Residue, then its C-alpha position, 0 to 999 in steps of 0.5 A: m622391875q614392874e615389867l619383870m613382875l608382869g612377865a612372871l604373872l603372865v607366865l604363871t597365868i599361862a601355866w595355870l590355864v594349860v593345867r586347867i585345860r589338861q584337867n578338863k580333857e582328862t575329866t571329859r575322857a573319864e566321863s566318856r568312858r563311864v558313859s560307854k561302860g553304861d551301855d554294857e551295864f546289862h550285858a548278858v550271856a546264855i550257854k550255847y552248846s552242841s547237840n551232845a551236851c550234858d544235862a546240866a547245860k540243857a537244863l539252862t536252855g533259854r536262860r540269860f545271865l548277867s555276865t557278872a553272874a554267869p556260871k563258870l564253864p565247864l559247869a560244876e554238874c557237867n559229866f563230860a570229859e571234854c566240855h564244848c559249851k560256850f557263851a552267846h553274848y547279848k547286849d541286854r538280859r531281857k528278851g524281846s521288847e519286855r519293858r516293865s513300867p513302874f507306873a503300871p499296876g501289877n497285872a498281865t500288862g507287866g507291872t512291877g508288883s502288887f499295890a495295896r488297895e485304897r484305904r482312905e474313906k470316900t467321904d469328905r473329912r471336912d464335912t460335918g453333916r450340918h449345912e447352914w446355907 
């Protein structure tokens, strides 16, 4: 009887381990998909057109849009019977090496905004003016 109980316990333990290993593999796969999707977080598009394009497409020259916020083709303002515009794809919406620092002041070097001036007084708040040395 004891051997039967030990055998059942062993089978249950092995079954539990198999289930745990499968769950870990599925979690790992989901995490790897999430990580690879993060690379496409800033996927961008620009409108690519031929020389005889409409004015609406030419007005968007040099503009990149996040792929989720890009306008539909043909553009609503397009006045051509047959549109030949396409999207050019980019990994990132930003051009070149533009990387703004949140720690830089808001000036020509590329900060993220303006900051209020220092409002604290420059005197020591603990100084009473009386010195008894």
